[in-house]
BAPADO-228652 format. One record per residue: residue number from 1; x, y, z of N, C-alpha, C in turn. Coordinates in steps of 0.05 Angstrom, whole numbers. Each point is the difference from the previous one (the first is absolute). Layout:
// BAPADO-228652
@i: NUM; n.X: X; n.Y: Y; n.Z: Z; ca.X: X; ca.Y: Y; ca.Z: Z; c.X: X; c.Y: Y; c.Z: Z
...
***
This chain:
// BAPADO-228652
@i: 1; n.X: 17; n.Y: -23; n.Z: 0; ca.X: -17; ca.Y: 23; ca.Z: 0; c.X: 18; c.Y: 25; c.Z: 0
@i: 2; n.X: -5; n.Y: 18; n.Z: -18; ca.X: 16; ca.Y: 24; ca.Z: -1; c.X: -14; c.Y: 23; c.Z: 15
@i: 3; n.X: 13; n.Y: 22; n.Z: 2; ca.X: -10; ca.Y: 23; ca.Z: 15; c.X: -26; c.Y: 11; c.Z: -12
@i: 4; n.X: -5; n.Y: -5; n.Z: -26; ca.X: -24; ca.Y: 10; ca.Z: -13; c.X: -25; c.Y: -16; c.Z: 9
@i: 5; n.X: 3; n.Y: -25; n.Z: 8; ca.X: -22; ca.Y: -16; ca.Z: 8; c.X: -10; c.Y: 6; c.Z: 28
@i: 6; n.X: 18; n.Y: 11; n.Z: 16; ca.X: -6; ca.Y: 6; ca.Z: 28; c.X: -22; c.Y: 21; c.Z: 2
@i: 7; n.X: -20; n.Y: -5; n.Z: 17; ca.X: -21; ca.Y: 19; ca.Z: 4; c.X: -23; c.Y: -2; c.Z: -18
@i: 8; n.X: -1; n.Y: -19; n.Z: -18; ca.X: -22; ca.Y: -3; ca.Z: -19; c.X: -23; c.Y: -15; c.Z: 13
@i: 9; n.X: 5; n.Y: -16; n.Z: 21; ca.X: -21; ca.Y: -14; ca.Z: 14; c.X: 8; c.Y: -4; c.Z: 28
@i: 10; n.X: -19; n.Y: -8; n.Z: 17; ca.X: 6; ca.Y: -4; ca.Z: 28; c.X: -17; c.Y: -23; c.Z: 11
@i: 11; n.X: 10; n.Y: -14; n.Z: 20; ca.X: -16; ca.Y: -21; ca.Z: 13; c.X: -24; c.Y: 12; c.Z: 15
@i: 12; n.X: 4; n.Y: 23; n.Z: 11; ca.X: -22; ca.Y: 12; ca.Z: 16; c.X: -12; c.Y: 24; c.Z: -15
@i: 13; n.X: -26; n.Y: 3; n.Z: 2; ca.X: -13; ca.Y: 23; ca.Z: -12; c.X: 4; c.Y: 24; c.Z: 17
@i: 14; n.X: -6; n.Y: 24; n.Z: -11; ca.X: 1; ca.Y: 24; ca.Z: 17; c.X: -19; c.Y: -2; c.Z: 23
@i: 15; n.X: -23; n.Y: -14; n.Z: -3; ca.X: -19; ca.Y: -2; ca.Z: 22; c.X: 12; c.Y: -17; c.Z: 23
@i: 16; n.X: 14; n.Y: -21; n.Z: -7; ca.X: 13; ca.Y: -16; ca.Z: 21; c.X: 22; c.Y: 16; c.Z: 14
@i: 17; n.X: 16; n.Y: 14; n.Z: -16; ca.X: 22; ca.Y: 16; ca.Z: 12; c.X: -11; c.Y: 22; c.Z: 18
@i: 18; n.X: -21; n.Y: 14; n.Z: -9; ca.X: -11; ca.Y: 22; ca.Z: 17; c.X: -11; c.Y: -12; c.Z: 26
@i: 19; n.X: -14; n.Y: -23; n.Z: -2; ca.X: -11; ca.Y: -13; ca.Z: 24; c.X: 23; c.Y: -8; c.Z: 19
@i: 20; n.X: 22; n.Y: -10; n.Z: -11; ca.X: 23; ca.Y: -8; ca.Z: 17; c.X: 13; c.Y: 25; c.Z: 13
@i: 21; n.X: 2; n.Y: 22; n.Z: -14; ca.X: 12; ca.Y: 24; ca.Z: 12; c.X: -18; c.Y: 10; c.Z: 22
@i: 22; n.X: -26; n.Y: 0; n.Z: -5; ca.X: -19; ca.Y: 9; ca.Z: 21; c.X: 1; c.Y: -18; c.Z: 24
@i: 23; n.X: 3; n.Y: -27; n.Z: -4; ca.X: 2; ca.Y: -18; ca.Z: 23; c.X: 25; c.Y: 6; c.Z: 17
@i: 24; n.X: 22; n.Y: 9; n.Z: -13; ca.X: 24; ca.Y: 7; ca.Z: 14; c.X: -3; c.Y: 26; c.Z: 15
@i: 25; n.X: -15; n.Y: 19; n.Z: -12; ca.X: -3; ca.Y: 27; ca.Z: 12; c.X: -27; c.Y: 11; c.Z: -6
@i: 26; n.X: -19; n.Y: -6; n.Z: 18; ca.X: -28; ca.Y: 10; ca.Z: -5; c.X: -4; c.Y: 30; c.Z: 0
@i: 27; n.X: 20; n.Y: 15; n.Z: 9; ca.X: -1; ca.Y: 29; ca.Z: 0; c.X: 15; c.Y: 13; c.Z: -23
@i: 28; n.X: 9; n.Y: -16; n.Z: -19; ca.X: 16; ca.Y: 10; ca.Z: -22; c.X: -16; c.Y: 20; c.Z: -17
@i: 29; n.X: 14; n.Y: 20; n.Z: -9; ca.X: -11; ca.Y: 20; ca.Z: -19; c.X: -2; c.Y: -13; c.Z: -28
@i: 30; n.X: -19; n.Y: 10; n.Z: -15; ca.X: -3; ca.Y: -11; ca.Z: -27; c.X: 26; c.Y: 4; c.Z: -16
@i: 31; n.X: 13; n.Y: 23; n.Z: 5; ca.X: 25; ca.Y: 5; ca.Z: -14; c.X: 21; c.Y: -21; c.Z: 7
@i: 32; n.X: 1; n.Y: -9; n.Z: 25; ca.X: 19; ca.Y: -20; ca.Z: 8; c.X: -8; c.Y: -28; c.Z: -10
@i: 33; n.X: -25; n.Y: -5; n.Z: 0; ca.X: -10; ca.Y: -26; ca.Z: -12; c.X: 8; c.Y: -1; c.Z: -29
@i: 34; n.X: -5; n.Y: 21; n.Z: -15; ca.X: 6; ca.Y: 1; ca.Z: -28; c.X: 30; c.Y: -4; c.Z: -5
@i: 35; n.X: 16; n.Y: 14; n.Z: 16; ca.X: 29; ca.Y: -3; ca.Z: -2; c.X: 10; c.Y: -28; c.Z: 5
@i: 36; n.X: -11; n.Y: -12; n.Z: 22; ca.X: 8; ca.Y: -28; ca.Z: 7; c.X: -8; c.Y: -19; c.Z: -22
@i: 37; n.X: -22; n.Y: 5; n.Z: -14; ca.X: -10; ca.Y: -18; ca.Z: -21; c.X: 10; c.Y: 7; c.Z: -27
@i: 38; n.X: 14; n.Y: 23; n.Z: -2; ca.X: 10; ca.Y: 10; ca.Z: -25; c.X: -22; c.Y: 4; c.Z: -21
@i: 39; n.X: -21; n.Y: 14; n.Z: 10; ca.X: -23; ca.Y: 7; ca.Z: -17; c.X: -6; c.Y: 29; c.Z: 5
@i: 40; n.X: -15; n.Y: 13; n.Z: -18; ca.X: -8; ca.Y: 27; ca.Z: 3; c.X: -20; c.Y: 3; c.Z: 23
@i: 41; n.X: 0; n.Y: 24; n.Z: 13; ca.X: -19; ca.Y: 5; ca.Z: 22; c.X: -29; c.Y: -4; c.Z: -9
@i: 42; n.X: -7; n.Y: 9; n.Z: -23; ca.X: -27; ca.Y: -4; ca.Z: -10; c.X: -7; c.Y: -30; c.Z: -3
@i: 43; n.X: 20; n.Y: -15; n.Z: -8; ca.X: -4; ca.Y: -30; ca.Z: -3; c.X: -4; c.Y: -11; c.Z: 28
@i: 44; n.X: 16; n.Y: 8; n.Z: 19; ca.X: -2; ca.Y: -9; ca.Z: 28; c.X: -28; c.Y: 7; c.Z: 11
@i: 45; n.X: -9; n.Y: 24; n.Z: -5; ca.X: -27; ca.Y: 8; ca.Z: 9; c.X: -22; c.Y: -18; c.Z: -12
@i: 46; n.X: 3; n.Y: -6; n.Z: -26; ca.X: -20; ca.Y: -17; ca.Z: -14; c.X: 1; c.Y: -28; c.Z: 12
@i: 47; n.X: 24; n.Y: -11; n.Z: 4; ca.X: 3; ca.Y: -27; ca.Z: 11; c.X: -12; c.Y: -1; c.Z: 28
@i: 48; n.X: 5; n.Y: 20; n.Z: 17; ca.X: -11; ca.Y: 1; ca.Z: 27; c.X: -30; c.Y: 1; c.Z: -2
@i: 49; n.X: -12; n.Y: 15; n.Z: -18; ca.X: -29; ca.Y: 1; ca.Z: -4; c.X: -10; c.Y: -27; c.Z: -8
@i: 50; n.X: 14; n.Y: -13; n.Z: -18; ca.X: -8; ca.Y: -28; ca.Z: -8; c.X: -1; c.Y: -19; c.Z: 23
@i: 51; n.X: 22; n.Y: 1; n.Z: 15; ca.X: 2; ca.Y: -18; ca.Z: 24; c.X: -22; c.Y: 6; c.Z: 20
@i: 52; n.X: -5; n.Y: 25; n.Z: 4; ca.X: -22; ca.Y: 7; ca.Z: 19; c.X: -27; c.Y: -9; c.Z: -10
@i: 53; n.X: -5; n.Y: 5; n.Z: -25; ca.X: -26; ca.Y: -8; ca.Z: -12; c.X: -3; c.Y: -31; c.Z: 1
@i: 54; n.X: 21; n.Y: -15; n.Z: -4; ca.X: -1; ca.Y: -29; ca.Z: 0; c.X: 0; c.Y: -12; c.Z: 28
@i: 55; n.X: 3; n.Y: 17; n.Z: 21; ca.X: -1; ca.Y: -9; ca.Z: 27; c.X: 27; c.Y: -10; c.Z: 11
@i: 56; n.X: 22; n.Y: 6; n.Z: -13; ca.X: 26; ca.Y: -8; ca.Z: 9; c.X: 12; c.Y: 18; c.Z: 21
@i: 57; n.X: -10; n.Y: 25; n.Z: 1; ca.X: 9; ca.Y: 19; ca.Z: 20; c.X: -21; c.Y: 20; c.Z: 4
@i: 58; n.X: 2; n.Y: 14; n.Z: 23; ca.X: -17; ca.Y: 24; ca.Z: 5; c.X: 18; c.Y: 22; c.Z: 8
@i: 59; n.X: -9; n.Y: 24; n.Z: -2; ca.X: 16; ca.Y: 23; ca.Z: 8; c.X: -16; c.Y: 18; c.Z: 19
@i: 60; n.X: 15; n.Y: 12; n.Z: 18; ca.X: -13; ca.Y: 17; ca.Z: 20; c.X: 17; c.Y: 25; c.Z: 3
@i: 61; n.X: -12; n.Y: 23; n.Z: 0; ca.X: 14; ca.Y: 25; ca.Z: 5; c.X: 7; c.Y: 2; c.Z: 29
@i: 62; n.X: 25; n.Y: 7; n.Z: 5; ca.X: 10; ca.Y: 5; ca.Z: 27; c.X: 13; c.Y: 27; c.Z: -1
@i: 63; n.X: -15; n.Y: 21; n.Z: 8; ca.X: 10; ca.Y: 27; ca.Z: -4; c.X: 3; c.Y: 6; c.Z: -29
@i: 64; n.X: 23; n.Y: 8; n.Z: -8; ca.X: 5; ca.Y: 6; ca.Z: -29; c.X: 12; c.Y: -24; c.Z: -15
@i: 65; n.X: 3; n.Y: -22; n.Z: 14; ca.X: 12; ca.Y: -24; ca.Z: -12; c.X: -21; c.Y: -21; c.Z: -5
@i: 66; n.X: 8; n.Y: -20; n.Z: -15; ca.X: -18; ca.Y: -23; ca.Z: -6; c.X: 14; c.Y: -25; c.Z: 12
@i: 67; n.X: -16; n.Y: -16; n.Z: 14; ca.X: 10; ca.Y: -26; ca.Z: 10; c.X: -14; c.Y: -22; c.Z: -15
@i: 68; n.X: 15; n.Y: -18; n.Z: -11; ca.X: -12; ca.Y: -22; ca.Z: -15; c.X: -1; c.Y: -26; c.Z: 17
@i: 69; n.X: -21; n.Y: -15; n.Z: -3; ca.X: -2; ca.Y: -25; ca.Z: 15; c.X: -5; c.Y: -22; c.Z: -21
@i: 70; n.X: 20; n.Y: -17; n.Z: -4; ca.X: -3; ca.Y: -23; ca.Z: -18; c.X: -20; c.Y: -20; c.Z: 12
@i: 71; n.X: -17; n.Y: -12; n.Z: -17; ca.X: -19; ca.Y: -20; ca.Z: 9; c.X: 12; c.Y: -27; c.Z: -8
@i: 72; n.X: 11; n.Y: -13; n.Z: 19; ca.X: 16; ca.Y: -24; ca.Z: -4; c.X: -16; c.Y: -24; c.Z: -7
@i: 73; n.X: -26; n.Y: 1; n.Z: 6; ca.X: -17; ca.Y: -24; ca.Z: -6; c.X: -7; c.Y: -4; c.Z: -29
@i: 74; n.X: 6; n.Y: 19; n.Z: -16; ca.X: -7; ca.Y: -3; ca.Z: -29; c.X: 18; c.Y: -20; c.Z: -14
@i: 75; n.X: -11; n.Y: -13; n.Z: -19; ca.X: 15; ca.Y: -19; ca.Z: -17; c.X: 7; c.Y: 13; c.Z: -26
@i: 76; n.X: 13; n.Y: -17; n.Z: -17; ca.X: 6; ca.Y: 11; ca.Z: -27; c.X: -25; c.Y: 5; c.Z: -17
@i: 77; n.X: 2; n.Y: 18; n.Z: -18; ca.X: -23; ca.Y: 8; ca.Z: -16; c.X: -5; c.Y: -19; c.Z: -24
@i: 78; n.X: 21; n.Y: -9; n.Z: -12; ca.X: -2; ca.Y: -17; ca.Z: -23; c.X: -4; c.Y: -29; c.Z: 9
@i: 79; n.X: -16; n.Y: -15; n.Z: -15; ca.X: -5; ca.Y: -28; ca.Z: 9; c.X: 25; c.Y: -16; c.Z: 4
@i: 80; n.X: 21; n.Y: 5; n.Z: -15; ca.X: 25; ca.Y: -15; ca.Z: 3; c.X: 15; c.Y: 9; c.Z: 25
@i: 81; n.X: -8; n.Y: 23; n.Z: 13; ca.X: 13; ca.Y: 9; ca.Z: 24; c.X: -17; c.Y: -4; c.Z: 24
@i: 82; n.X: -23; n.Y: -13; n.Z: -3; ca.X: -19; ca.Y: -2; ca.Z: 23; c.X: 12; c.Y: -14; c.Z: 24
@i: 83; n.X: 18; n.Y: -19; n.Z: -5; ca.X: 12; ca.Y: -14; ca.Z: 23; c.X: 25; c.Y: 13; c.Z: 11
@i: 84; n.X: 9; n.Y: 21; n.Z: -13; ca.X: 24; ca.Y: 14; ca.Z: 10; c.X: -7; c.Y: 16; c.Z: 25
@i: 85; n.X: 18; n.Y: 2; n.Z: 18; ca.X: -4; ca.Y: 13; ca.Z: 25; c.X: 9; c.Y: 29; c.Z: -1
@i: 86; n.X: -18; n.Y: 18; n.Z: 0; ca.X: 6; ca.Y: 28; ca.Z: 1; c.X: 14; c.Y: 7; c.Z: 27
@i: 87; n.X: -10; n.Y: -12; n.Z: 23; ca.X: 14; ca.Y: 5; ca.Z: 25; c.X: 29; c.Y: -8; c.Z: 0
@i: 88; n.X: 6; n.Y: -23; n.Z: -13; ca.X: 28; ca.Y: -9; ca.Z: -2; c.X: 17; c.Y: 20; c.Z: -16
@i: 89; n.X: -11; n.Y: 11; n.Z: -21; ca.X: 14; ca.Y: 20; ca.Z: -16; c.X: 5; c.Y: 25; c.Z: 17
@i: 90; n.X: -20; n.Y: 8; n.Z: 15; ca.X: 3; ca.Y: 24; ca.Z: 17; c.X: 19; c.Y: -5; c.Z: 23
@i: 91; n.X: 0; n.Y: -24; n.Z: 12; ca.X: 19; ca.Y: -7; ca.Z: 21; c.X: 28; c.Y: 1; c.Z: -11
@i: 92; n.X: 4; n.Y: -10; n.Z: -24; ca.X: 26; ca.Y: 0; ca.Z: -12; c.X: 9; c.Y: 29; c.Z: -4
@i: 93; n.X: -18; n.Y: 16; n.Z: -10; ca.X: 7; ca.Y: 28; ca.Z: -5; c.X: 7; c.Y: 15; c.Z: 25
@i: 94; n.X: -16; n.Y: -5; n.Z: 22; ca.X: 4; ca.Y: 13; ca.Z: 25; c.X: 27; c.Y: -9; c.Z: 13
@i: 95; n.X: 7; n.Y: -24; n.Z: -5; ca.X: 25; ca.Y: -11; ca.Z: 12; c.X: 25; c.Y: 9; c.Z: -14
@i: 96; n.X: -3; n.Y: 7; n.Z: -25; ca.X: 23; ca.Y: 8; ca.Z: -17; c.X: 2; c.Y: 31; c.Z: -1
@i: 97; n.X: 23; n.Y: 11; n.Z: 8; ca.X: 3; ca.Y: 29; ca.Z: -4; c.X: 2; c.Y: 6; c.Z: -30
@i: 98; n.X: -11; n.Y: 23; n.Z: -8; ca.X: 2; ca.Y: 6; ca.Z: -29; c.X: 29; c.Y: 2; c.Z: -8
@i: 99; n.X: 6; n.Y: -10; n.Z: -23; ca.X: 28; ca.Y: 1; ca.Z: -10; c.X: 0; c.Y: 14; c.Z: -27
@i: 100; n.X: 23; n.Y: 13; n.Z: -5; ca.X: 3; ca.Y: 12; ca.Z: -26; c.X: 4; c.Y: -22; c.Z: -20
@i: 101; n.X: -15; n.Y: 1; n.Z: -21; ca.X: 3; ca.Y: -19; ca.Z: -22; c.X: 26; c.Y: 6; c.Z: -14
@i: 102; n.X: 15; n.Y: -21; n.Z: -7; ca.X: 25; ca.Y: 5; ca.Z: -15; c.X: -6; c.Y: 11; c.Z: -27
@i: 103; n.X: 16; n.Y: 17; n.Z: -10; ca.X: -3; ca.Y: 12; ca.Z: -27; c.X: 4; c.Y: -21; c.Z: -21
@i: 104; n.X: 17; n.Y: -19; n.Z: 5; ca.X: 5; ca.Y: -22; ca.Z: -18; c.X: 11; c.Y: -23; c.Z: 16
@i: 105; n.X: -2; n.Y: -23; n.Z: -11; ca.X: 11; ca.Y: -24; ca.Z: 13; c.X: 30; c.Y: 2; c.Z: -1
@i: 106; n.X: 13; n.Y: -8; n.Z: 22; ca.X: 30; ca.Y: 1; ca.Z: -1; c.X: 10; c.Y: -21; c.Z: -19
@i: 107; n.X: 20; n.Y: 7; n.Z: -14; ca.X: 12; ca.Y: -19; ca.Z: -19; c.X: 20; c.Y: -18; c.Z: 15
@i: 108; n.X: -1; n.Y: -25; n.Z: -6; ca.X: 18; ca.Y: -19; ca.Z: 12; c.X: 28; c.Y: 6; c.Z: -11
@i: 109; n.X: 19; n.Y: 1; n.Z: 19; ca.X: 27; ca.Y: 5; ca.Z: -9; c.X: 12; c.Y: -26; c.Z: -11
@i: 110; n.X: 15; n.Y: 1; n.Z: -21; ca.X: 11; ca.Y: -24; ca.Z: -12; c.X: 20; c.Y: -12; c.Z: 20
@i: 111; n.X: 1; n.Y: -26; n.Z: 1; ca.X: 19; ca.Y: -14; ca.Z: 17; c.X: 28; c.Y: 5; c.Z: -9
@i: 112; n.X: 18; n.Y: 4; n.Z: 19; ca.X: 28; ca.Y: 5; ca.Z: -8; c.X: 11; c.Y: -24; c.Z: -15
@i: 113; n.X: 16; n.Y: 6; n.Z: -19; ca.X: 12; ca.Y: -22; ca.Z: -16; c.X: 21; c.Y: -14; c.Z: 17
@i: 114; n.X: 0; n.Y: -26; n.Z: -1; ca.X: 20; ca.Y: -15; ca.Z: 14; c.X: 19; c.Y: -12; c.Z: -20
@i: 115; n.X: 25; n.Y: 1; n.Z: 8; ca.X: 20; ca.Y: -11; ca.Z: -18; c.X: -1; c.Y: -31; c.Z: 3
@i: 116; n.X: -5; n.Y: -15; n.Z: -21; ca.X: -3; ca.Y: -29; ca.Z: 3; c.X: 26; c.Y: -13; c.Z: 10
@i: 117; n.X: 22; n.Y: 12; n.Z: -4; ca.X: 25; ca.Y: -12; ca.Z: 8; c.X: 6; c.Y: 6; c.Z: 30
@i: 118; n.X: -13; n.Y: 21; n.Z: 11; ca.X: 7; ca.Y: 10; ca.Z: 26; c.X: -16; c.Y: -12; c.Z: 22
***
C-alpha cells in the first residue's frame, strides 16, 4: 500500500468515532470532537444529531456547555451489526487514551548485510 491509498477508507465510520470520543469525554466541545475524528465541525454536528435522533446519545445543556450521555444499551443499526456490542466498543474507547494517528506507516529498515565469510 502506498501513501496515496492511505485515508481512502476506514474500519470505523465517523459515527462510531464520534461516539467513541464522546464516551471518553462527555463534556467535549464539538470543535474538539471534530478535531479528534478529523472531520469538519459541521460534519461532527450532523453526526451528533444523527446519533441523538437514533437514540445512541442524548445531550443536556449545563450552563453554556453541552454534556453528552451515550446510551450504552443500543445495538448496531445494520442487521449484520445487530450482535455487535456497542458497550464493548465504548468501553474500549474509554479505556484507551486518544492517540495521534501516524501520518504514514513506518518503513521497515533493511536488515544489515552480513558478510557470508565472516
